[in-house]
N, C-alpha and C positions, 0 to 999 in steps of 0.2 A: 392691287386694285382692279386690274383687268380680270384676274381670276374670280374675284368676288362678283364682278359685273356679269361675267360669263355664267357662273353658277346661278345667279339670280334670273338671267334670261332663260336658262334651261328649266329652272323650277317653274317659272311663270308659264312657259310653253307646255310643260307636262300637266300642270294644273288645268290649263285651258282645254287640252285634249281629253283629259279624264272628265272634266265638267261637261263638255259637249256630248260625250258618249253617254254619261249617266242621265243627262237631261233629255236625251233623245233628239238632239240636234244634228246627229251624224247624218251624212248624206243618204245612207241606206234606210233611214227612218228610225234609227235607235234600236231598241230591243225588239220591236216588231215592225216589219215593213207595212206600208199602208195596205197592200193587198191582203196580207195575213190578217190585219186588224179588221178590214172590211168583211172578210169571210167569217171571222169570229163573231162579229156583231150580227151578221145576217142569220146565224144559226141560233140565236137566242129565242127561246119560246116565251113570248110575252105573257101568254095566259098562265103558264106555269110560274113565271116570275111574279105576277099579280097574286096568284094563289099563295105562294110562299110568303110574300110580303104581308098579305092579310093574316096569315097564320102567325107570323112573327109579331105583328101589331097586336093581335089578341093576347098572345102570351106576355107581351110587354105590359099591356093593360092589367092583366091578372097579377103579374109580379109587382106592379106599382100599388095595386090594392092591398096585397099582402104586406108590402113594405110600409104602407101608410098605417095599417092596423098595428103592426109591430112597433112603429114609432109612437103611436098613440098610447099603447100599453106601456111602453118604456117611459113615456112622459108622466103618466099617472103614477107609476111606481116611484119615479124620481120625486114627484111632488109629496107623496106620502112619506118617503124617507127623509126629505128635507124638513117636513113638519116635525117628524120625530127627533131629528137632530137638533132642531131649535127649541124643543120642549125640554124643560129641566127635569121633568118627572120620568121621562123615558130614556133608557140606555139604548140608543138606536143601533149601536154596534153589535148588540146581542140579538137583534130581531131581523129576520129576513122577510122581505115583502115580495109577494108574487101576485101579479095582476093579469087576469085574462077574462075577456068578455064581460066586464062589469063585476067580476068576483075577485076580491082581495083575499089572499091567504097569508096569514101571519104565522111564522114559525120561529123558534128560537127559545131563549129563556128570559124570564122576567124575575125581578127580585120580590115583587109584592103584587097583591091584587090591585092596588091603586095604579101601578105601572101598567098592568095588563089592561085595565079599563081605559086608561088614557090612550094607550096604543090603538086599541080597537076604536075608540071614539075619533081619534085623529084620522084613521083610515076611513071610517064611515062618513065623516063630514066632507070628504074630498069629492069634488064634482066628477061625475062619471062612474062612481062606485055604487053598485046596486046592492051588494051584500058583502059581509066580511066573515070569513071562516077563521075562527080563533083556534089555532093549534099551538099556542104558546105554552111552554112548560115552566112550572115554578118549582125550584128545588125544595125538597123537604128539609125542615130544620130540626 
């Protein structure tokens, strides 16, 4: 019982020492002393920091715009694919839909002219679609 208590006290003490060191509560100031920290802060070029911050901000805005466009393209592609999947005339698994800047390109194979027309019509009637490029193949019989 005493051994267990002794081990527990040593474990708690070691955890306290490690915790105070890692959290910077050590009397010397932790990882950096206050003097070193103050010297490091005084050497920061605020104008350069603002310039870099503005550059990062503009790049983040640009990336967000690109991501938004990609999400919109993916959304329209998914809508067209869902319409084709729900339609009994179209075999959606055989048709690939690609959307970019208002233009839908349909590729793949269809079994009939009726299926081709319906696939093109479904794509054309989707909001955001300006034109449809029909590159569907129909196997010869």
